[in-house]
PAZAPA-4460 file (N, C-alpha, C; in steps of 0.05 Angstrom, whole numbers, plus 32768, in hexadecimal, padded with zeros to 4 digits):
% residues 100
    n_x    n_y    n_z   ca_x   ca_y   ca_z    c_x    c_y    c_z   seq   type   mol
   8179   7E6D   8196   816B   7E82   81A5   815C   7E73   81BD     1      M     A
   8161   7E7C   81D4   8153   7E70   81EB   8137   7E79   81EE     2      S     A
   8127   7E6C   8200   810B   7E73   8202   8109   7E8F   820F     3      A     A
   811B   7E99   8220   811A   7EB3   822D   8121   7EC8   8219     4      T     A
   8132   7EC3   8206   8139   7ED5   81F1   8122   7EDA   81DF     5      E     A
   8113   7EC4   81D7   80FD   7EC6   81C3   80E6   7ED6   81D1     6      A     A
   80E1   7ED4   81EC   80CB   7EE2   81F9   80D2   7EFE   81FD     7      T     A
   80EC   7F06   81FE   80F3   7F22   8205   80F9   7F31   81EA     8      T     A
   80F9   7F24   81D4   80FF   7F31   81BB   80E8   7F44   81B4     9      K     A
   80EF   7F5D   81AC   80DA   7F71   81A6   80DA   7F75   8188    10      R     A
   80C3   7F7E   817E   80C1   7F83   8162   80D1   7F9B   8159    11      P     A
   80D9   7F9C   8140   80E8   7FB4   8138   80D7   7FCD   8138    12      T     A
   80E4   7FE3   813C   80D6   7FFD   813D   80D9   800B   8122    13      I     A
   80C3   8014   8117   80C5   8024   80FF   80B0   803B   8100    14      S     A
   80B8   8051   80F6   80A6   8068   80F5   8097   8067   80DA    15      L     A
   807C   8061   80DB   806D   805C   80C4   8059   8073   80C0    16      T     A
   8051   8078   80A6   803E   808E   80A1   8024   8086   80AE    17      Q     A
   8017   809C   80BA   7FFF   8099   80C9   8003   8094   80E6    18      G     A
   801C   8091   80EE   8021   808E   810C   801D   80A9   811A    19      S     A
   8013   80A6   8132   800F   80BF   8143   8027   80C2   8153    20      R     A
   8034   80DB   8151   804E   80DD   815F   804F   80F9   816D    21      I     A
   8061   80FC   8180   8068   8116   818C   8087   8119   8187    22      R     A
   808D   8131   817C   80A9   8137   8175   80B2   814F   8185    23      V     A
   80C9   814B   8191   80D7   8160   81A1   80ED   816B   818F    24      H     A
   80EC   8184   8187   8100   8190   8175   8109   81AB   8180    25      S     A
   811D   81B7   8172   8129   81D1   817A   8111   81E5   8179    26      A     A
   8110   81F3   818F   80FB   8208   8191   8109   8222   819B    27      G     A
   80FF   822D   81AF   810B   8245   81BA   8124   823E   81C9    28      S     A
   8131   8253   81D5   814A   824E   81E2   8147   823F   81FC    29      R     A
   8131   8241   8209   812B   8235   8222   811E   8219   8222    30      D     A
   810D   8215   820F   80FE   81FB   820D   80FB   81F2   81F0    31      E     A
   80F8   81D7   81ED   80F4   81CD   81D2   80D8   81D0   81C8    32      P     A
   80D4   81CF   81AD   80BA   81CF   81A2   80AF   81B3   81A2    33      L     A
   8097   81AF   81AD   808A   8195   81AD   8073   8196   819A    34      V     A
   8073   8183   8187   805F   8181   8172   8052   8166   8172    35      S     A
   8036   8164   8173   8029   814B   8174   8016   8149   815B    36      V     A
   8017   8131   814E   8007   812E   8137   800C   8113   8129    37      G     A
   8005   8111   8110   8006   80FA   80FF   801F   80FB   80EC    38      T     A
   8030   80E8   80ED   8047   80E7   80DB   803E   80E3   80BE    39      F     A
   8045   80F5   80AB   803E   80F3   808F   8055   80EC   807E    40      R     A
   806D   80EB   8086   8085   80E4   8076   809B   80F6   8077    41      G     A
   80AE   80F2   8067   80C7   8104   8064   80C5   8114   804B    42      L     A
   80CE   812E   804F   80CC   8141   8038   80E8   814E   8037    43      V     A
   80F1   8153   801E   8109   8161   801A   8104   817D   8010    44      S     A
   810E   818F   801F   810B   81AD   8019   8127   81BA   8018    45      V     A
   812D   81C2   8000   8147   81CF   7FFC   8160   81BE   8004    46      G     A
   815D   81A4   7FFE   8173   8192   8004   8174   8188   8022    47      G     A
   8161   8192   8033   8161   8188   804E   8149   8178   8053    48      E     A
   814B   8162   805F   8133   814F   8063   8125   8158   807D    49      N     A
   810A   8156   807B   80F9   815E   8091   80E4   814A   8096    50      S     A
   80DB   8147   80AE   80C5   8136   80B6   80AB   8145   80B3    51      L     A
   8098   813A   80A3   807E   8147   80A0   806B   813C   80B4    52      A     A
   805F   8150   80C5   804C   8147   80DA   8033   8156   80D7    53      L     A
   801D   8148   80D3   8002   8154   80D2   7FF9   8159   80EE    54      E     A
   7FF8   8173   80F5   7FF3   817A   8111   7FD6   8174   811A    55      M     A
   7FD4   816E   8134   7FBA   816B   813E   7FAC   8186   8140    56      E     A
   7F91   8187   813A   7F83   81A0   813A   7F83   81AF   8154    57      A     A
   7F8C   81C8   8153   7F8B   81D9   816C   7F80   81F4   8164    58      E     A
   7F6F   81FE   8174   7F63   821A   8171   7F58   821D   8155    59      K     A
   7F49   820B   814B   7F3C   820C   8130   7F4D   8208   8119    60      G     A
   7F66   8204   811E   7F78   81FF   8106   7F75   81E2   80FF    61      E     A
   7F75   81DC   80E4   7F75   81C0   80DB   7F84   81BE   80C2    62      K     A
   7F8C   81A3   80BB   7F9C   819E   80A4   7FB7   81AE   80A3    63      D     A
   7FC2   81B4   80BB   7FDC   81C0   80BC   7FF2   81AB   80BB    64      Q     A
   8006   81AF   80AA   801B   819C   80AA   8035   81AC   80B2    65      V     A
   8044   81A1   80C4   805C   81AD   80CD   8074   819D   80C4    66      R     A
   8088   81AB   80B7   80A0   819C   80AD   80B6   81A2   80C3    67      L     A
   80C1   818E   80CF   80D6   818F   80E3   80F0   8183   80D7    68      L     A
   8103   8195   80D3   811D   818C   80C9   8129   8176   80DB    69      P     A
   8133   8161   80CE   813E   814B   80DE   8155   8154   80F0    70      L     A
   8164   8168   80EA   817A   8172   80F9   8170   8180   8112    71      T     A
   8156   8188   8113   814D   8197   812A   813D   8185   813E    72      A     A
   813B   816A   8138   812B   8159   8148   813D   814D   815F    73      I     A
   8131   8150   8177   813F   8144   818E   8135   8128   8194    74      F     A
   811C   8124   8193   810E   810B   819A   80F3   8107   818C    75      A     A
   80EC   80EE   8188   80D2   80E7   817B   80C5   80D2   818D    76      I     A
   80AD   80D7   8197   809F   80C5   81A7   8087   80B8   8195    77      D     A
   8088   809F   8193   8074   8092   8182   805C   808B   8195    78      I     A
   8047   809A   8193   802F   8098   81A4   801E   8081   819B    79      L     A
   801A   807D   8180   800A   8069   8175   8016   8061   8159    80      H     A
   8022   8049   8157   802E   8041   813E   8019   8036   812A    81      A     A
   8018   8040   8112   8009   8036   80FD   8016   801F   80F1    82      A     A
   8006   800A   80E8   8012   7FF4   80DB   8018   7FFB   80BE    83      K     A
   8030   7FF1   80B5   803A   7FF8   809A   8029   7FE8   8086    84      A     A
   8021   7FF6   8071   8012   7FE8   805B   8027   7FDA   804A    85      E     A
   8020   7FC2   8042   8032   7FB3   8032   8030   7FBF   8016    86      E     A
   8048   7FBF   8008   804B   7FCB   7FEE   8039   7FBA   7FDA    87      E     A
   802A   7FC8   7FC9   8019   7FBB   7FB6   8029   7FB8   7F9D    88      K     A
   8031   7FA2   7F96   8041   7F9C   7F7C   802E   7F8B   7F69    89      R     A
   8031   7F93   7F51   8022   7F85   7F3D   8036   7F74   7F2D    90      V     A
   802E   7F59   7F2C   803F   7F48   7F1E   803B   7F4C   7F01    91      D     A
   8053   7F52   7EF2   8052   7F5A   7ED6   8043   7F44   7EC6    92      P     A
   8044   7F2A   7ECD   8039   7F17   7EBD   801A   7F15   7EC0    93      G     A
   8010   7F20   7ED5   7FF2   7F21   7ED8   7FE5   7F3C   7ED5    94      T     A
   7FF6   7F4F   7ED0   7FEA   7F6B   7ECC   7FDE   7F6E   7EB0    95      A     A
   7FC6   7F7B   7EB1   7FB8   7F7E   7E99   7FC6   7F95   7E88    96      S     A
   7FC6   7F92   7E6D   7FD4   7FA5   7E5E   7FCF   7FA0   7E40    97      G     A
   7FE0   7FAC   7E2F   7FDB   7FA8   7E12   7FE4   7F8E   7E09    98      Y     A
   7FF9   7F83   7E15   8006   7F6B   7E0B   7FFF   7F54   7E1F    99      F     A
   7FEE   7F43   7E17   7FE6   7F2C   7E29   7FF0   7F13   7E1F   100      R     A
***
């Protein structure tokens, strides 16, 4: 790998829980539905996968979660990416338990 390739290499993109995003999805006939909020994960409803988005508070509404079917999504803008938490694994040899 040359020096120019190393400097132009960009980090991989991943949509992590806690990221602030804007989603453009199927809406009315004339314009798409635009939703802004915090990505909470993927949810399966009736065999169809949906993106769970905790909406930003508008007009006194709070704690509203919108489920957007993946088939209805046109685009996702990542406004602020949250860092992924590393998996916390317990080494079976050091775990406290009945058999030591």
